[in-house]
RODO-2510 file (C-alpha; in nm, 4 decimals, decimal comma):
residues 274
     n   res          X          Y          Z
     1     m     9,6848     9,4429     7,7458
     2     f     9,8745     9,2283     7,4957
     3     v     9,5523     9,0747     7,3695
     4     g     9,3735     9,4085     7,3620
     5     y     9,6350     9,6221     7,1901
     6     t     9,7668     9,3762     6,9325
     7     r     9,5937     9,2366     6,6260
     8     l     9,4280     8,9797     6,8512
     9     g     9,2241     9,2618     7,0035
    10     k     9,0566     9,3266     6,6688
    11     i     8,9107     8,9759     6,6590
    12     k     8,5551     8,9816     6,7882
    13     i     8,4625     8,6556     6,9607
    14     k     8,1092     8,6225     7,0863
    15     l     8,0800     8,4573     7,4277
    16     g     7,7980     8,2422     7,2988
    17     l     7,6753     8,0835     6,9785
    18     d     7,6627     8,2987     6,6669
    19     d     7,2826     8,3126     6,6622
    20     e     7,2341     8,3721     7,0376
    21     e     7,1054     8,6991     7,1778
    22     p     7,1976     8,8446     7,5212
    23     e     6,9995     8,6815     7,8001
    24     y     6,9731     9,0019     8,0074
    25     n     6,9516     9,3673     7,9193
    26     t     7,2528     9,5915     7,9747
    27     v     7,1167     9,7631     8,2871
    28     s     7,0434     9,4357     8,4662
    29     w     7,3774     9,2923     8,3548
    30     l     7,5681     9,5895     8,4985
    31     a     7,3609     9,5742     8,8165
    32     m     7,4465     9,2075     8,8642
    33     l     7,8147     9,2761     8,7924
    34     f     7,8437     9,5310     9,0719
    35     s     7,6059     9,3633     9,3169
    36     a     7,7507     9,0137     9,2805
    37     g     8,1068     9,1254     9,2107
    38     m     8,1475     9,3705     9,4973
    39     g     7,8355     9,3597     9,7108
    40     i     7,8486     9,4876    10,0646
    41     g     8,2251     9,5232    10,0583
    42     l     8,1865     9,8315     9,8385
    43     l     7,9465     9,9942    10,0858
    44     f     8,1760     9,9143    10,3783
    45     f     8,5136    10,0099    10,2314
    46     g     8,3699    10,2791    10,0048
    47     a     8,3481    10,5117    10,3039
    48     y     8,5901    10,3522    10,5493
    49     e     8,8923    10,3155    10,3254
    50     p     8,9254    10,6736    10,1883
    51     m     8,8790    10,8172    10,5369
    52     t     9,1494    10,5845    10,6699
    53     y     9,3950    10,6925    10,4000
    54     y     9,3027    11,0564    10,4577
    55     m     9,3959    11,0339    10,8253
    56     t     9,6828    10,7873    10,7712
    57     p     9,8137    10,8186    10,4130
    58     p    10,0214    10,5424    10,2520
    59     p    10,3876    10,5567    10,3606
    60     g    10,6089    10,8007    10,1773
    61     t    10,3273    10,9947    10,0119
    62     v    10,1703    11,3076    10,1685
    63     a    10,0961    11,4641    10,5060
    64     p     9,7773    11,3421    10,6794
    65     e     9,4511    11,5377    10,6812
    66     t     9,5498    11,7731    10,3990
    67     r     9,4044    11,8413    10,0545
    68     e     9,6816    11,6306     9,9056
    69     a     9,5878    11,3464    10,1411
    70     m     9,2282    11,3772    10,0246
    71     h     9,3239    11,3173     9,6623
    72     t     9,5765    11,0473     9,7497
    73     a     9,3160    10,8650     9,9590
    74     l     9,0683    10,8366     9,6742
    75     a     9,3441    10,7438     9,4277
    76     q     9,4616    10,4588     9,6518
    77     t     9,1034    10,3392     9,6981
    78     t     9,0513    10,3450     9,3217
    79     y     9,3663    10,1375     9,2816
    80     h     9,2232     9,8687     9,5097
    81     w     8,8690     9,8721     9,3683
    82     g     8,9170     9,9895     9,0108
    83     l     9,0608     9,8532     8,6885
    84     n     9,3325     9,6435     8,8532
    85     a     9,0787     9,4490     9,0566
    86     w     8,8267     9,4059     8,7756
    87     a     9,1039     9,2781     8,5497
    88     m     9,1214     8,9671     8,7695
    89     y     8,7492     8,9079     8,7216
    90     a     8,7734     8,9708     8,3472
    91     l     9,0645     8,7303     8,3022
    92     v     8,9081     8,4338     8,4829
    93     g     8,5482     8,5122     8,3927
    94     g     8,6324     8,5549     8,0259
    95     a     8,8187     8,2235     8,0173
    96     v     8,5328     8,0324     8,1821
    97     a     8,2714     8,2072     7,9671
    98     y     8,4590     8,1302     7,6452
    99     g     8,4885     7,7625     7,7314
   100     a     8,1302     7,7287     7,8536
   101     y     7,9305     7,9439     7,6124
   102     r     8,1474     7,9246     7,3036
   103     r     8,2985     7,5773     7,3269
   104     g     8,0184     7,4042     7,5146
   105     r     8,2288     7,2921     7,8101
   106     v     8,1111     7,2601     8,1689
   107     p     8,1337     7,6033     8,3428
   108     l     8,4020     7,4943     8,5903
   109     m     8,7535     7,6144     8,6570
   110     s     8,8927     7,2828     8,5346
   111     s     8,7389     7,3436     8,1916
   112     i     8,9817     7,6306     8,1349
   113     l     9,2700     7,3824     8,1330
   114     e     9,1237     7,1395     7,8788
   115     p     9,3329     7,2780     7,5909
   116     l     9,6444     7,2468     7,8091
   117     f     9,5940     6,9130     7,9856
   118     g     9,3475     6,7491     7,7493
   119     a     8,9850     6,6651     7,8154
   120     r     9,0615     6,3346     7,9890
   121     h     9,2867     6,4874     8,2561
   122     a     9,0827     6,8075     8,2961
   123     r     8,7682     6,6031     8,3587
   124     g     8,9465     6,3470     8,5739
   125     a     9,1148     6,3579     8,9131
   126     a     9,3318     6,6615     8,8302
   127     g     9,0276     6,8610     8,7255
   128     q     8,8393     6,7613     9,0389
   129     v     9,1251     6,8852     9,2559
   130     i     9,1219     7,2181     9,0717
   131     d     8,7451     7,2535     9,1174
   132     i     8,7706     7,1687     9,4882
   133     f     9,0325     7,4400     9,5377
   134     a     8,8091     7,6841     9,3501
   135     i     8,5139     7,6030     9,5770
   136     v     8,7261     7,6421     9,8912
   137     a     8,8658     7,9743     9,7677
   138     t     8,5157     8,1005     9,6909
   139     l     8,3985     7,9853    10,0337
   140     f     8,6667     8,1875    10,2111
   141     g     8,6018     8,4916     9,9937
   142     t     8,2297     8,4772    10,0649
   143     a     8,2980     8,4337    10,4367
   144     v     8,5030     8,7547    10,4409
   145     s     8,2227     8,9506    10,2723
   146     l     7,9610     8,7975    10,5005
   147     g     8,1620     8,8816    10,8104
   148     i     8,2181     9,2416    10,7007
   149     g     7,8488     9,2769    10,6213
   150     a     7,7430     9,1423    10,9588
   151     l     7,9747     9,3820    11,1426
   152     q     7,8507     9,6754    10,9363
   153     i     7,4830     9,5949    10,9923
   154     g     7,5460     9,5356    11,3622
   155     r     7,7159     9,8711    11,4021
   156     g     7,4334    10,0398    11,2132
   157     v     7,1805     9,8856    11,4494
   158     e     7,3823    10,0115    11,7479
   159     i     7,3914    10,3678    11,6152
   160     v     7,0311    10,3907    11,4928
   161     a     6,8782    10,2171    11,7944
   162     g     7,1064    10,3942    12,0409
   163     i     7,1973    10,0735    12,2204
   164     g     7,5264     9,9410    12,3496
   165     p     7,7552     9,7015    12,1691
   166     l     7,5795     9,3965    12,0300
   167     g     7,6869     9,0610    12,1640
   168     n     7,7977     8,7585    11,9684
   169     t     7,4432     8,6207    11,9693
   170     a     7,3127     8,9227    11,7790
   171     v     7,5989     8,9078    11,5278
   172     i     7,5380     8,5356    11,4705
   173     g     7,1691     8,6143    11,4164
   174     i     7,2593     8,8753    11,1537
   175     i     7,4876     8,6252    10,9789
   176     a     7,2056     8,3688    10,9826
   177     l     6,9609     8,6152    10,8235
   178     l     7,2138     8,7131    10,5581
   179     s     7,2825     8,3464    10,4865
   180     v     6,9109     8,2748    10,4424
   181     a     6,8759     8,5695    10,2050
   182     f     7,1830     8,4551    10,0125
   183     i     7,0560     8,0984     9,9786
   184     a     6,7071     8,2152     9,8794
   185     s     6,8429     8,4393     9,6030
   186     a     7,0788     8,1669     9,4787
   187     v     6,8061     7,8989     9,4724
   188     s     6,5633     8,1285     9,2904
   189     g     6,8120     8,1541     9,0039
   190     i     6,9934     8,4309     8,8223
   191     g     6,6947     8,5369     8,6146
   192     r     6,4708     8,5907     8,9177
   193     g     6,6166     8,6489     9,2623
   194     i     6,9684     8,7608     9,1761
   195     q     6,8558     8,9872     8,8919
   196     w     6,5743     9,1418     9,0984
   197     l     6,7950     9,2019     9,4010
   198     s     7,0693     9,3470     9,1816
   199     n     6,8279     9,5868     9,0114
   200     i     6,6939     9,6978     9,3507
   201     n     7,0489     9,7449     9,4810
   202     m     7,1450     9,9524     9,1789
   203     a     6,8350    10,1702     9,2096
   204     l     6,8925    10,2326     9,5817
   205     a     7,2617    10,3084     9,5240
   206     f     7,1703    10,5509     9,2445
   207     m     6,9167    10,7275     9,4666
   208     l     7,1715    10,7529     9,7481
   209     g     7,4294    10,8919     9,5082
   210     i     7,1861    11,1515     9,3750
   211     f     7,0904    11,2495     9,7308
   212     i     7,4520    11,3016     9,8330
   213     f     7,5838    11,4406     9,5062
   214     i     7,3136    11,6835     9,3938
   215     f     7,0491    11,7608     9,6489
   216     i     7,0851    11,7991    10,0224
   217     a     7,3719    11,6135    10,1809
   218     g     7,6705    11,6839     9,9589
   219     p     7,8669    11,9863     9,8270
   220     t     7,7860    11,9420     9,4592
   221     l     8,0336    12,1914     9,3128
   222     f     8,3170    12,0561     9,5270
   223     l     8,2442    11,6965     9,4204
   224     l     8,2271    11,7955     9,0530
   225     n     8,5836    11,9279     9,0852
   226     f     8,7129    11,6642     9,3242
   227     i     8,6270    11,3518     9,1247
   228     p     8,8178    11,4387     8,8027
   229     s     9,1088    11,5745     9,0085
   230     a     9,1317    11,2531     9,2091
   231     t     9,1130    11,0540     8,8853
   232     l     9,4139    11,2366     8,7460
   233     v     9,6040    11,1810     9,0715
   234     y     9,5224    10,8110     9,0380
   235     l     9,6648    10,7973     8,6854
   236     q     9,9700    10,9966     8,7925
   237     t    10,0510    10,7821     9,0971
   238     l     9,9510    10,4428     8,9501
   239     p    10,3132    10,3346     8,8790
   240     e    10,4096    10,4310     9,2346
   241     m    10,1203    10,2327     9,3843
   242     i    10,2004     9,9286     9,1702
   243     g    10,5678     9,9464     9,2646
   244     r    10,5122     9,9870     9,6397
   245     s    10,6468     9,6744     9,8112
   246     a    10,8646     9,5499    10,0969
   247     s    11,1665     9,6964     9,9186
   248     s    11,0286    10,0431     9,9996
   249     g    11,0731     9,9928    10,3738
   250     e    10,9083     9,8342    10,6737
   251     e    10,6136    10,0763    10,6801
   252     a    10,5425    10,0131    10,3132
   253     q    10,5577     9,6392    10,3732
   254     e    10,3038     9,6648    10,6560
   255     f    10,0747     9,8809    10,4437
   256     v    10,0909     9,6526    10,1408
   257     s    10,0332     9,3426    10,3539
   258     a     9,7377     9,4921    10,5402
   259     w     9,5680     9,6463    10,2366
   260     t     9,6887     9,5632     9,8864
   261     v     9,7831     9,1977     9,9341
   262     f     9,4632     9,1425    10,1336
   263     y     9,2584     9,2883     9,8489
   264     w     9,4353     9,0886     9,5790
   265     a     9,3783     8,7671     9,7748
   266     w     9,0140     8,8638     9,8285
   267     w     8,9588     8,9405     9,4611
   268     v     9,1311     8,6217     9,3478
   269     s     8,9186     8,4153     9,5896
   270     w     8,6061     8,5526     9,4201
   271     t     8,7172     8,4947     9,0617
   272     p     8,5794     8,1354     9,0437
   273     r     8,2298     8,2812     9,0913
   274     w     8,2647     8,4433     8,7519
***
């Protein structure tokens, strides 16, 4: 906010050379942002999290299963998945992008610290330690997303096929298939596999949204009123959500530990990918 709202925010710095043009069009770029930045976690928690808050609102807020709980649930979900979360990506991603595409440094986390530690230390043992920690953090973050995705797909198979609970063998098989798809898209490169998959994901998500929002499955007029109302509730309760901590009581501590702190750790673990 300091950079954005002071005179520094008026300085336009291109994340690339002066004569370079964008490598991808805006639609594909946005598709890759959401697909690679959130992925299956958005599909899983996008439905699960608001319903959880609706039935069990954050401590000290509203009564469960009421209209107030409905608005509070979406506001709390927006807090975990909205601007606060993307700010972590923007901070780290912008720093790496500036060093790599503007200054010509290697696109690694250690390159961010070259102006602070000097090129010799940043590219030496200290930089290697930083990069190793970044890889480990990314590994754990990816593992969380992969595990959530496998559980979601497994449960979908159980419901659609009408079978009993899947065993560990089936879940491991799902994880193996997801891993193969992940490796195949990564090896094919950003310009091919990742961009194509992201565009397909965005198109399918848009079609699903249109189906629910306008046509058959959803109450269109209600949603048109609910979304701006929930947005205003989010803005109104944002200071309260930011200030909720262990000092607010034992229930608040349990809630923050189970949800907010988990999300912040998850988001931070993914920032090296940017």
